[in-house]
RODO-2510 file (C-alpha; in nm, 4 decimals, decimal comma):
residues 242
     n   res          X          Y          Z
     1     m     1,0808    -1,5111     0,6455
     2     t     0,7558    -1,3225     0,6171
     3     k     0,4737    -1,5363     0,4809
     4     l     0,1923    -1,3736     0,2871
     5     p    -0,1607    -1,4876     0,2104
     6     s    -0,1960    -1,6615    -0,1265
     7     n    -0,4103    -1,3769    -0,2617
     8     f    -0,1744    -1,0985    -0,1521
     9     l    -0,1551    -0,9496    -0,5009
    10     s    -0,5304    -0,8940    -0,5052
    11     p    -0,6612    -0,5635    -0,3637
    12     p    -0,7964    -0,5645    -0,0078
    13     q    -1,1681    -0,6254     0,0434
    14     d    -1,1596    -0,4765     0,3927
    15     y    -0,9002    -0,3047     0,6069
    16     f    -0,6455    -0,5335     0,7664
    17     h    -0,2887    -0,5390     0,8906
    18     i    -0,0087    -0,7649     0,7706
    19     c     0,2989    -0,8628     0,9708
    20     l     0,2378    -0,6302     1,2637
    21     r     0,5179    -0,6258     1,5165
    22     y     0,3159    -0,6838     1,8325
    23     d     0,6329    -0,7972     2,0076
    24     q     0,9684    -0,6467     1,9144
    25     r     1,1325    -0,9863     1,9700
    26     v     0,9070    -1,1265     1,6991
    27     g     0,9674    -0,8195     1,4831
    28     d     1,3407    -0,8811     1,4935
    29     l     1,2819    -1,2169     1,3219
    30     l     1,1014    -1,0627     1,0251
    31     d     1,2886    -0,9896     0,7042
    32     f     1,0237    -0,7389     0,5998
    33     s     0,7120    -0,5991     0,7652
    34     i     0,4082    -0,4188     0,6244
    35     y     0,1374    -0,2137     0,7911
    36     l    -0,1888    -0,1134     0,6263
    37     d    -0,2998     0,2090     0,7948
    38     i    -0,6602     0,3160     0,7312
    39     s    -0,7442     0,6650     0,8547
    40     n    -1,0325     0,7000     1,0994
    41     d    -1,2396     0,8989     0,8493
    42     v    -1,2120     0,6286     0,5833
    43     k    -1,2773     0,3451     0,8299
    44     f    -1,5875     0,5237     0,9533
    45     a    -1,7166     0,5816     0,5985
    46     w    -1,6524     0,2179     0,5040
    47     k    -1,8162     0,0837     0,8182
    48     i    -2,1251     0,2979     0,7649
    49     q    -2,1488     0,1780     0,4060
    50     r    -2,1162    -0,1863     0,5078
    51     d    -2,3066    -0,2011     0,8370
    52     m    -2,5710     0,0612     0,7752
    53     a    -2,6418     0,0241     0,4036
    54     e    -2,5858    -0,3515     0,3734
    55     r    -2,6649    -0,4869     0,7211
    56     g    -2,9277    -0,2440     0,8471
    57     h    -2,7387    -0,1270     1,1573
    58     s    -2,8181     0,2112     1,3062
    59     l    -2,5697     0,4985     1,2956
    60     e    -2,5629     0,5050     1,6762
    61     s    -2,4691     0,1363     1,7012
    62     i    -2,1931     0,1804     1,4425
    63     k    -2,0435     0,4737     1,6335
    64     a    -2,0644     0,2772     1,9590
    65     s    -1,8880    -0,0219     1,8007
    66     i    -1,6052     0,1970     1,6723
    67     e    -1,5614     0,3763     2,0063
    68     a    -1,5576     0,0451     2,1957
    69     r    -1,2664    -0,0846     1,9908
    70     k    -1,0694     0,2384     1,9742
    71     p    -0,8805     0,2146     2,3095
    72     d    -0,7323    -0,1263     2,2287
    73     f    -0,6519    -0,0178     1,8747
    74     d    -0,4770     0,2973     1,9945
    75     a    -0,2857     0,1075     2,2618
    76     y    -0,1779    -0,2084     2,0796
    77     i    -0,2267    -0,1795     1,7029
    78     d    -0,1586     0,1749     1,5876
    79     p     0,1855     0,2080     1,7555
    80     q     0,3171    -0,0859     1,5517
    81     k     0,3283     0,1096     1,2250
    82     q     0,6432     0,2912     1,3381
    83     y     0,8344    -0,0391     1,3097
    84     a     0,7102    -0,1357     0,9634
    85     d     0,9400    -0,1326     0,6619
    86     a     0,6503    -0,0285     0,4371
    87     v     0,3216     0,1378     0,5266
    88     i     0,0196     0,1642     0,2973
    89     e    -0,1737     0,4618     0,4322
    90     v    -0,5337     0,5145     0,3160
    91     l    -0,6735     0,8663     0,3515
    92     p    -0,9702     1,0730     0,2307
    93     t    -0,9256     1,2236    -0,1135
    94     q    -0,8071     1,5806    -0,1497
    95     l    -0,9544     1,6030    -0,5003
    96     i    -1,3136     1,6457    -0,3759
    97     p    -1,3730     1,9239    -0,1199
    98     d    -1,5316     1,8005     0,2066
    99     d    -1,5738     1,4461     0,0749
   100     n    -1,7059     1,2053     0,3422
   101     e    -1,8120     0,9039     0,1369
   102     g    -1,4741     0,7293     0,1243
   103     k    -1,5281     0,6099    -0,2326
   104     v    -1,2411     0,8102    -0,3813
   105     l    -0,9198     0,7592    -0,1856
   106     r    -0,5766     0,9125    -0,1429
   107     v    -0,3233     0,6382    -0,0750
   108     k     0,0403     0,6673     0,0298
   109     l     0,3110     0,4020     0,0039
   110     i     0,5645     0,4921     0,2732
   111     m     0,8914     0,3022     0,2230
   112     k     1,1715     0,2994     0,4766
   113     e     1,5205     0,3703     0,3440
   114     g     1,8139     0,1413     0,4178
   115     v     1,6214    -0,1864     0,4440
   116     k     1,8319    -0,4800     0,3306
   117     y     1,7267    -0,6228    -0,0081
   118     f     1,4639    -0,3509    -0,0508
   119     s     1,4957    -0,0497    -0,2811
   120     p     1,2059     0,1979    -0,2539
   121     v     0,9967     0,2600    -0,5633
   122     y     1,0305     0,6034    -0,7168
   123     l     0,8510     0,8193    -0,9721
   124     f     1,0560     0,9821    -1,2507
   125     d     1,3653     1,0845    -1,0540
   126     e     1,4866     0,9135    -0,7375
   127     g     1,5059     1,1462    -0,4392
   128     s     1,3302     1,4365    -0,6104
   129     t     0,9967     1,5863    -0,5091
   130     i     0,7392     1,5206    -0,7814
   131     s     0,3747     1,6216    -0,8326
   132     w     0,2174     1,4674    -1,1432
   133     i    -0,1296     1,4826    -1,2953
   134     p    -0,1167     1,2222    -1,5754
   135     c    -0,4680     1,2809    -1,7095
   136     g    -0,4802     1,3709    -2,0759
   137     r    -0,4102     1,1971    -2,4024
   138     k    -0,2546     0,8831    -2,2523
   139     l    -0,4702     0,8391    -1,9424
   140     a    -0,8471     0,8864    -1,9331
   141     c    -0,9666     1,0605    -1,6163
   142     s    -1,3238     1,1488    -1,5271
   143     y    -1,4018     1,3740    -1,2291
   144     p    -1,2241     1,4202    -0,9908
   145     g    -0,9166     1,3053    -1,1841
   146     i    -0,5907     1,1444    -1,0683
   147     k    -0,2870     1,2947    -0,9018
   148     f     0,0443     1,1298    -0,8123
   149     a     0,3158     1,2592    -0,5835
   150     y     0,6577     1,1317    -0,4786
   151     g     0,9376     1,2528    -0,2572
   152     p     1,1589     1,2020     0,0480
   153     d     1,0221     1,2461     0,3983
   154     t     1,0632     1,1300     0,7575
   155     y     0,8301     0,8894     0,9364
   156     y     0,8668     0,8306     1,3116
   157     g     1,2274     0,9462     1,2853
   158     h     1,3118     0,7230     0,9881
   159     e     1,4147     0,8433     0,6430
   160     v     1,1492     0,7294     0,3954
   161     s     1,0412     0,7664     0,0348
   162     v     0,6706     0,8316    -0,0188
   163     l     0,4723     0,7505    -0,3319
   164     e     0,1159     0,8816    -0,3349
   165     m    -0,1903     0,8333    -0,5554
   166     d    -0,5143     1,0291    -0,5207
   167     g    -0,8131     0,9315    -0,7363
   168     q    -0,8957     0,6232    -0,9412
   169     f    -0,8471     0,4786    -1,2877
   170     d    -1,1278     0,4855    -1,5452
   171     k    -0,9583     0,2311    -1,7718
   172     l    -0,7372    -0,0074    -1,5792
   173     e    -0,5453    -0,1128    -1,8889
   174     e    -0,4131     0,2451    -1,9110
   175     l    -0,2286     0,1882    -1,5838
   176     i     0,0634     0,0723    -1,7987
   177     y     0,1301     0,4391    -1,8816
   178     v     0,1787     0,5130    -1,5118
   179     e     0,3744     0,1911    -1,4603
   180     s     0,6213     0,2954    -1,7298
   181     h     0,7163     0,6005    -1,5223
   182     l     0,7840     0,4046    -1,2018
   183     s     1,1251     0,2571    -1,1209
   184     n     1,2500    -0,0048    -0,8735
   185     i     0,9178    -0,1914    -0,9063
   186     s     1,0814    -0,5380    -0,9251
   187     t     0,8743    -0,6574    -1,2208
   188     k     0,9999    -0,9434    -1,4366
   189     f     0,8579    -0,8012    -1,7592
   190     y     0,7127    -0,4783    -1,8954
   191     g     0,3537    -0,4310    -1,7819
   192     e     0,3517    -0,6936    -1,5049
   193     i     0,1848    -0,4588    -1,2537
   194     t    -0,0899    -0,3767    -1,5027
   195     q    -0,1366    -0,7463    -1,5785
   196     q    -0,1721    -0,8294    -1,2088
   197     m    -0,4241    -0,5491    -1,1564
   198     l    -0,6313    -0,6582    -1,4565
   199     k    -0,6465    -1,0129    -1,3186
   200     h    -0,8349    -0,8755    -1,0185
   201     a    -1,0260    -0,5974    -1,1916
   202     d    -1,3519    -0,6914    -1,0164
   203     f    -1,2067    -0,6659    -0,6655
   204     p    -1,2748    -0,3590    -0,4464
   205     g    -0,9754    -0,1268    -0,4628
   206     s    -0,8532    -0,2552    -0,7973
   207     n    -0,8949     0,0870    -0,9606
   208     n    -0,7192     0,2963    -0,6952
   209     g    -0,4034     0,3227    -0,4882
   210     t    -0,4979     0,0465    -0,2433
   211     g    -0,4799    -0,2156    -0,5167
   212     l    -0,1879    -0,0547    -0,6993
   213     f     0,0377    -0,0215    -0,3965
   214     q    -0,0527    -0,3630    -0,2585
   215     t     0,0433    -0,5132    -0,5926
   216     i     0,3709    -0,3217    -0,5983
   217     v     0,4552    -0,4337    -0,2447
   218     g     0,3731    -0,7932    -0,3386
   219     l     0,6207    -0,7802    -0,6262
   220     k     0,8824    -0,6197    -0,4042
   221     i     0,8419    -0,8977    -0,1481
   222     r     0,8765    -1,1607    -0,4200
   223     d     1,2047    -0,9960    -0,5183
   224     l     1,3180    -0,9788    -0,1555
   225     f     1,2355    -1,3468    -0,1053
   226     e     1,4312    -1,4449    -0,4167
   227     q     1,7340    -1,2458    -0,3016
   228     i     1,7287    -1,4069     0,0424
   229     t     1,6882    -1,7613    -0,0888
   230     a     1,9675    -1,7024    -0,3421
   231     r     2,1936    -1,5828    -0,0624
   232     k     2,1174    -1,8900     0,1481
   233     a     2,1751    -2,1203    -0,1496
   234     s     2,5152    -1,9670    -0,2192
   235     a     2,6277    -1,9763     0,1451
   236     p     2,7329    -2,3469     0,1456
   237     l     2,9373    -2,2939    -0,1717
   238     e     3,1153    -1,9952    -0,0229
   239     a     3,1861    -2,1929     0,2934
   240     t     3,3368    -2,4765     0,0862
   241     k     3,5618    -2,2342    -0,1021
   242     a     3,6771    -2,0822     0,2251
***
């Protein structure tokens, strides 16, 4: 069974990968696998912000560091996302033309169809193609706003459902309005996603799709774990009856 870090429901403080299938034999033993896929543009913007602004590194040294690691990443890390059951993909925003700061993000939750014990999250109507700008009376949005999208797609030959968020929340407590329009989120009570996000409101990513989708995936994995353990608990009883 996949084991997660104790703080999995908190938004990521840096890019990382969870449950990568470096070896397909190991991958076959996983009940569920996740890949966090940060685009090169966003990684570069984040690294400049951290290493140049906070650590005093030169732009040339940052570029050299990225280029030095790229061959191994391309050869051994990046190909693993095709095997993941869920991918959180972090991309530059499309709400700000020619944005290169990486502060506003467009994030996709790519969910493979047909995974045992896992039902992909959907927005409004399962299987439909949705574009939704929720800003208005029920959700405060300063520039550049917030946009959600949902629909079916294919990913490395697999049928998937894709939920997307571009932009960030001004008032995190208003996330409950968005949460109320999502289905298959595996919450135990109304507003649980919003509650989890508010618990970690000071963490980087807590106001955008990185925190939201990581929280959703965490709840889905909790549900998957409970289904698997319930199945294993009932197996001896079924064997006795047989």
